[in-house]
SESE-543056 format. One record per atom (N, C-alpha, C): x, z, y; atom name; residue number from 1. Coordinates in pm, 1 decimal. Layout:
residues N
{r {X Z Y} "CA" NUM},
...
END
This chain:
residues 99
{r {81.7 -28.7 -132.8} "N" 1},
{r {-9.2 20.8 1.3} "CA" 1},
{r {90.0 4.3 134.9} "C" 1},
{r {219.7 35.9 133.7} "N" 2},
{r {290.9 56.3 222.4} "CA" 2},
{r {324.8 -57.1 265.1} "C" 2},
{r {364.1 -153.3 171.9} "N" 3},
{r {417.3 -273.4 184.0} "CA" 3},
{r {310.9 -376.4 243.7} "C" 3},
{r {197.5 -344.2 215.1} "N" 4},
{r {47.9 -428.6 274.5} "CA" 4},
{r {30.2 -374.8 425.7} "C" 4},
{r {67.0 -261.0 425.4} "N" 5},
{r {69.6 -202.5 591.6} "CA" 5},
{r {174.1 -279.4 687.3} "C" 5},
{r {281.8 -315.4 615.0} "N" 6},
{r {370.3 -381.3 712.7} "CA" 6},
{r {371.7 -526.8 708.7} "C" 6},
{r {284.6 -577.5 619.1} "N" 7},
{r {274.0 -741.7 608.9} "CA" 7},
{r {159.0 -759.1 688.7} "C" 7},
{r {39.4 -663.9 737.2} "N" 8},
{r {-41.5 -709.3 802.5} "CA" 8},
{r {-12.8 -678.8 944.4} "C" 8},
{r {81.8 -589.5 989.8} "N" 9},
{r {86.5 -544.8 1117.5} "CA" 9},
{r {183.6 -650.0 1210.7} "C" 9},
{r {165.6 -759.8 1138.0} "N" 10},
{r {251.3 -876.5 1214.8} "CA" 10},
{r {181.3 -912.0 1332.4} "C" 10},
{r {281.4 -971.0 1436.9} "N" 11},
{r {214.4 -1009.6 1562.9} "CA" 11},
{r {154.9 -1141.2 1565.6} "C" 11},
{r {176.7 -1221.0 1438.7} "N" 12},
{r {123.8 -1330.3 1407.0} "CA" 12},
{r {9.9 -1331.2 1313.3} "C" 12},
{r {-103.0 -1437.9 1305.6} "N" 13},
{r {-223.0 -1403.1 1190.7} "CA" 13},
{r {-132.0 -1390.3 1077.5} "C" 13},
{r {-246.8 -1318.7 988.3} "N" 14},
{r {-194.6 -1332.0 847.3} "CA" 14},
{r {-329.3 -1350.7 765.5} "C" 14},
{r {-311.3 -1482.6 697.7} "N" 15},
{r {-412.9 -1521.4 638.5} "CA" 15},
{r {-417.9 -1465.4 495.9} "C" 15},
{r {-519.3 -1396.3 442.9} "N" 16},
{r {-486.7 -1357.8 286.2} "CA" 16},
{r {-614.7 -1397.8 199.4} "C" 16},
{r {-536.3 -1446.5 91.9} "N" 17},
{r {-634.6 -1461.3 -26.3} "CA" 17},
{r {-633.9 -1394.5 -104.5} "C" 17},
{r {-725.9 -1318.4 -130.8} "N" 18},
{r {-755.5 -1236.0 -253.9} "CA" 18},
{r {-816.8 -1315.6 -345.7} "C" 18},
{r {-732.1 -1318.9 -474.3} "N" 19},
{r {-820.7 -1407.6 -584.2} "CA" 19},
{r {-791.2 -1331.0 -720.0} "C" 19},
{r {-851.1 -1370.7 -808.5} "N" 20},
{r {-797.1 -1330.6 -962.6} "CA" 20},
{r {-734.3 -1440.1 -1045.0} "C" 20},
{r {-626.8 -1455.8 -1092.2} "N" 21},
{r {-570.2 -1506.9 -1183.1} "CA" 21},
{r {-652.0 -1594.3 -1274.1} "C" 21},
{r {-718.8 -1544.4 -1341.7} "N" 22},
{r {-827.2 -1583.4 -1442.5} "CA" 22},
{r {-936.2 -1693.7 -1381.6} "C" 22},
{r {-958.4 -1665.1 -1261.2} "N" 23},
{r {-1046.4 -1736.9 -1191.5} "CA" 23},
{r {-997.9 -1860.5 -1122.4} "C" 23},
{r {-859.2 -1853.9 -1066.4} "N" 24},
{r {-771.5 -1959.5 -1018.7} "CA" 24},
{r {-719.4 -2076.0 -1104.4} "C" 24},
{r {-781.3 -2062.4 -1232.8} "N" 25},
{r {-704.6 -2199.6 -1316.5} "CA" 25},
{r {-838.3 -2259.7 -1313.2} "C" 25},
{r {-937.2 -2221.2 -1244.1} "N" 26},
{r {-1049.4 -2317.6 -1220.9} "CA" 26},
{r {-1086.7 -2379.3 -1099.2} "C" 26},
{r {-958.4 -2319.8 -1022.9} "N" 27},
{r {-994.0 -2380.9 -868.1} "CA" 27},
{r {-851.3 -2439.9 -817.3} "C" 27},
{r {-802.9 -2556.9 -886.9} "N" 28},
{r {-670.2 -2589.3 -815.5} "CA" 28},
{r {-709.4 -2626.2 -699.5} "C" 28},
{r {-823.0 -2673.6 -640.6} "N" 29},
{r {-837.7 -2708.9 -533.7} "CA" 29},
{r {-837.2 -2637.1 -430.4} "C" 29},
{r {-812.4 -2507.1 -441.1} "N" 30},
{r {-816.4 -2402.8 -376.6} "CA" 30},
{r {-647.8 -2392.7 -314.2} "C" 30},
{r {-585.5 -2440.3 -438.7} "N" 31},
{r {-448.1 -2440.7 -410.8} "CA" 31},
{r {-407.1 -2500.7 -286.6} "C" 31},
{r {-451.5 -2627.9 -289.2} "N" 32},
{r {-437.6 -2774.2 -205.8} "CA" 32},
{r {-461.5 -2722.0 -74.3} "C" 32},
{r {-609.6 -2648.1 -41.4} "N" 33},
{r {-663.4 -2618.6 61.7} "CA" 33},
{r {-542.4 -2497.3 95.3} "C" 33},
{r {-490.3 -2384.7 35.3} "N" 34},
{r {-419.0 -2297.2 116.1} "CA" 34},
{r {-287.1 -2370.8 160.2} "C" 34},
{r {-210.7 -2454.2 85.1} "N" 35},
{r {-85.8 -2550.1 106.1} "CA" 35},
{r {-128.5 -2613.3 227.9} "C" 35},
{r {-237.1 -2677.5 230.8} "N" 36},
{r {-263.4 -2777.7 396.3} "CA" 36},
{r {-284.2 -2688.6 481.0} "C" 36},
{r {-340.1 -2561.4 486.5} "N" 37},
{r {-361.3 -2459.9 575.5} "CA" 37},
{r {-216.6 -2399.8 626.6} "C" 37},
{r {-144.3 -2363.2 543.9} "N" 38},
{r {14.2 -2297.5 545.8} "CA" 38},
{r {103.3 -2406.8 632.7} "C" 38},
{r {60.5 -2544.5 592.4} "N" 39},
{r {156.2 -2669.3 651.0} "CA" 39},
{r {97.1 -2711.4 801.7} "C" 39},
{r {-27.9 -2688.6 819.9} "N" 40},
{r {-66.3 -2704.5 929.0} "CA" 40},
{r {-66.6 -2585.9 1034.7} "C" 40},
{r {-48.4 -2471.3 998.1} "N" 41},
{r {10.6 -2380.6 1079.5} "CA" 41},
{r {126.2 -2334.1 1118.0} "C" 41},
{r {203.7 -2367.8 1008.0} "N" 42},
{r {357.2 -2369.8 1016.8} "CA" 42},
{r {413.5 -2222.5 1025.3} "C" 42},
{r {494.8 -2215.5 1128.3} "N" 43},
{r {543.8 -2052.6 1157.1} "CA" 43},
{r {442.0 -1949.6 1265.6} "C" 43},
{r {328.7 -2061.1 1302.1} "N" 44},
{r {241.7 -1951.7 1380.0} "CA" 44},
{r {160.0 -1865.7 1314.8} "C" 44},
{r {153.2 -1855.6 1178.9} "N" 45},
{r {66.6 -1771.4 1097.7} "CA" 45},
{r {140.5 -1761.1 958.0} "C" 45},
{r {96.5 -1638.6 898.2} "N" 46},
{r {90.6 -1632.5 731.2} "CA" 46},
{r {23.4 -1676.5 656.5} "C" 46},
{r {41.4 -1761.5 527.3} "N" 47},
{r {-89.9 -1791.4 445.6} "CA" 47},
{r {-28.2 -1692.4 326.9} "C" 47},
{r {-87.8 -1596.2 266.6} "N" 48},
{r {-50.2 -1530.5 163.3} "CA" 48},
{r {-159.1 -1494.6 61.0} "C" 48},
{r {-127.3 -1480.7 -71.2} "N" 49},
{r {-226.9 -1482.6 -176.4} "CA" 49},
{r {-196.2 -1341.7 -259.4} "C" 49},
{r {-281.2 -1290.0 -281.0} "N" 50},
{r {-285.3 -1149.5 -369.6} "CA" 50},
{r {-342.6 -1133.7 -466.5} "C" 50},
{r {-300.7 -1126.7 -596.0} "N" 51},
{r {-399.6 -1108.3 -697.4} "CA" 51},
{r {-442.5 -1005.4 -706.4} "C" 51},
{r {-611.1 -958.3 -725.0} "N" 52},
{r {-667.8 -859.5 -726.8} "CA" 52},
{r {-658.0 -786.8 -855.6} "C" 52},
{r {-615.4 -846.1 -991.0} "N" 53},
{r {-601.9 -769.5 -1078.2} "CA" 53},
{r {-468.5 -707.8 -1092.2} "C" 53},
{r {-371.8 -727.5 -1015.9} "N" 54},
{r {-253.6 -722.3 -1002.3} "CA" 54},
{r {-231.8 -591.0 -901.4} "C" 54},
{r {-344.6 -595.4 -820.3} "N" 55},
{r {-307.4 -499.9 -670.2} "CA" 55},
{r {-467.6 -427.3 -704.5} "C" 55},
{r {-469.9 -375.0 -805.4} "N" 56},
{r {-656.4 -326.6 -809.9} "CA" 56},
{r {-639.3 -216.0 -689.2} "C" 56},
{r {-548.8 -127.6 -688.1} "N" 57},
{r {-597.7 -19.3 -569.4} "CA" 57},
{r {-608.1 -85.9 -437.3} "C" 57},
{r {-507.4 -166.7 -399.7} "N" 58},
{r {-534.5 -244.0 -261.2} "CA" 58},
{r {-687.8 -312.7 -278.9} "C" 58},
{r {-712.2 -379.0 -390.6} "N" 59},
{r {-855.0 -438.1 -403.0} "CA" 59},
{r {-969.9 -359.9 -413.5} "C" 59},
{r {-977.5 -240.7 -431.8} "N" 60},
{r {-1072.6 -153.7 -436.7} "CA" 60},
{r {-1073.7 -92.1 -314.3} "C" 60},
{r {-946.5 -33.6 -264.1} "N" 61},
{r {-960.2 9.2 -114.1} "CA" 61},
{r {-993.7 -77.0 -31.6} "C" 61},
{r {-989.9 -181.9 -24.1} "N" 62},
{r {-1081.9 -321.2 75.2} "CA" 62},
{r {-1208.3 -344.2 20.0} "C" 62},
{r {-1236.9 -317.5 -83.8} "N" 63},
{r {-1394.7 -342.4 -117.3} "CA" 63},
{r {-1401.8 -492.1 -178.0} "C" 63},
{r {-1302.5 -534.5 -222.4} "N" 64},
{r {-1282.0 -677.1 -271.1} "CA" 64},
{r {-1403.1 -699.6 -380.5} "C" 64},
{r {-1551.1 -778.9 -369.4} "N" 65},
{r {-1569.6 -793.1 -484.3} "CA" 65},
{r {-1612.1 -936.5 -527.1} "C" 65},
{r {-1600.5 -1031.2 -425.2} "N" 66},
{r {-1596.9 -1180.2 -436.6} "CA" 66},
{r {-1487.0 -1228.5 -478.7} "C" 66},
{r {-1476.2 -1339.1 -552.9} "N" 67},
{r {-1332.6 -1447.2 -541.1} "CA" 67},
{r {-1367.8 -1575.6 -521.9} "C" 67},
{r {-1299.8 -1607.4 -409.7} "N" 68},
{r {-1177.2 -1592.3 -353.1} "CA" 68},
{r {-1245.9 -1497.0 -256.0} "C" 68},
{r {-1177.5 -1391.2 -160.4} "N" 69},
{r {-1232.0 -1330.5 -48.0} "CA" 69},
{r {-1093.3 -1357.3 81.0} "C" 69},
{r {-1119.2 -1413.9 150.6} "N" 70},
{r {-1039.4 -1439.5 264.2} "CA" 70},
{r {-1027.2 -1326.9 407.1} "C" 70},
{r {-895.3 -1290.4 439.0} "N" 71},
{r {-921.8 -1171.7 536.3} "CA" 71},
{r {-811.2 -1245.2 638.2} "C" 71},
{r {-857.8 -1249.0 743.4} "N" 72},
{r {-722.5 -1265.5 859.4} "CA" 72},
{r {-716.6 -1115.0 903.9} "C" 72},
{r {-599.2 -1090.4 935.4} "N" 73},
{r {-528.0 -970.7 1007.4} "CA" 73},
{r {-428.4 -1004.4 1111.9} "C" 73},
{r {-420.6 -930.8 1232.1} "N" 74},
{r {-330.4 -941.2 1323.8} "CA" 74},
{r {-319.3 -802.1 1379.9} "C" 74},
{r {-189.6 -767.0 1414.1} "N" 75},
{r {-122.7 -627.4 1461.1} "CA" 75},
{r {-209.2 -546.3 1377.0} "C" 75},
{r {-231.9 -558.0 1252.1} "N" 76},
{r {-265.1 -435.5 1197.6} "CA" 76},
{r {-405.9 -401.7 1183.8} "C" 76},
{r {-454.5 -536.6 1252.8} "N" 77},
{r {-664.6 -524.7 1251.2} "CA" 77},
{r {-692.6 -638.9 1163.1} "C" 77},
{r {-846.1 -572.3 1105.0} "N" 78},
{r {-867.5 -710.0 1029.2} "CA" 78},
{r {-947.7 -767.9 1165.7} "C" 78},
{r {-946.0 -900.6 1153.5} "N" 79},
{r {-1028.1 -989.6 1243.6} "CA" 79},
{r {-1129.0 -1072.3 1189.4} "C" 79},
{r {-1122.1 -1106.2 1075.0} "N" 80},
{r {-1250.7 -1172.7 1000.2} "CA" 80},
{r {-1195.5 -1148.0 858.7} "C" 80},
{r {-1323.1 -1184.2 789.0} "N" 81},
{r {-1379.9 -1169.8 670.0} "CA" 81},
{r {-1480.2 -1251.9 564.2} "C" 81},
{r {-1404.0 -1309.2 486.2} "N" 82},
{r {-1544.7 -1391.4 426.4} "CA" 82},
{r {-1511.1 -1424.9 293.1} "C" 82},
{r {-1609.7 -1377.4 189.5} "N" 83},
{r {-1610.8 -1428.7 51.4} "CA" 83},
{r {-1670.0 -1570.3 4.2} "C" 83},
{r {-1586.5 -1641.6 -49.9} "N" 84},
{r {-1647.2 -1741.1 -95.4} "CA" 84},
{r {-1541.8 -1864.4 -49.1} "C" 84},
{r {-1552.4 -2000.0 -116.3} "N" 85},
{r {-1461.1 -2083.3 -123.7} "CA" 85},
{r {-1472.6 -2140.6 11.2} "C" 85},
{r {-1357.8 -2183.6 96.9} "N" 86},
{r {-1356.4 -2252.5 253.6} "CA" 86},
{r {-1253.5 -2343.9 232.7} "C" 86},
{r {-1288.4 -2431.2 322.1} "N" 87},
{r {-1237.8 -2553.0 318.7} "CA" 87},
{r {-1101.7 -2551.6 418.6} "C" 87},
{r {-994.1 -2619.7 415.2} "N" 88},
{r {-891.3 -2618.5 506.7} "CA" 88},
{r {-917.7 -2634.7 636.9} "C" 88},
{r {-1013.4 -2702.2 709.6} "N" 89},
{r {-1019.0 -2715.7 817.0} "CA" 89},
{r {-1087.3 -2580.7 905.8} "C" 89},
{r {-1170.5 -2532.2 826.7} "N" 90},
{r {-1224.3 -2394.0 866.6} "CA" 90},
{r {-1158.2 -2310.9 900.8} "C" 90},
{r {-1052.7 -2298.0 763.1} "N" 91},
{r {-944.8 -2185.1 783.4} "CA" 91},
{r {-844.9 -2184.0 892.7} "C" 91},
{r {-794.7 -2352.3 894.8} "N" 92},
{r {-698.5 -2346.6 1002.2} "CA" 92},
{r {-772.2 -2306.9 1151.8} "C" 92},
{r {-893.2 -2326.0 1176.8} "N" 93},
{r {-953.5 -2331.3 1286.3} "CA" 93},
{r {-980.0 -2158.4 1335.0} "C" 93},
{r {-1013.5 -2142.5 1223.2} "N" 94},
{r {-1034.0 -1939.9 1219.6} "CA" 94},
{r {-884.9 -1911.7 1254.0} "C" 94},
{r {-799.7 -1926.5 1166.1} "N" 95},
{r {-669.6 -1850.7 1214.3} "CA" 95},
{r {-631.8 -1880.3 1347.6} "C" 95},
{r {-640.7 -2003.7 1392.9} "N" 96},
{r {-588.2 -2048.9 1516.8} "CA" 96},
{r {-646.5 -1973.4 1653.8} "C" 96},
{r {-769.1 -1917.5 1628.6} "N" 97},
{r {-839.7 -1845.8 1706.9} "CA" 97},
{r {-722.6 -1681.0 1746.8} "C" 97},
{r {-656.8 -1677.4 1663.1} "N" 98},
{r {-604.3 -1555.6 1686.7} "CA" 98},
{r {-433.1 -1557.3 1705.9} "C" 98},
{r {-405.0 -1695.7 1718.6} "N" 99},
{r {-285.8 -1726.0 1740.4} "CA" 99},
{r {-197.5 -1726.6 1886.1} "C" 99},
END
């Protein structure tokens, strides 16, 4: 959890995709979406994936129920949260609001 605190306290936006590995196998499109988002944002934001099965304590603390769940943090504060698939343009536009 301490590492997570360091991660989200960044002064640039941090987009986190909370996912489950067993579900990820069915969703290679999401990999492409996140790759596109990361490429479009470059060093203006961080794009990170966190496996909820390997980070159960964190997932429970954040009440992650649906997969995928996307959260944007900046300066340690949650700015946006949504469960369900999102397209690259939507995520890029959302993150850019906090750049």
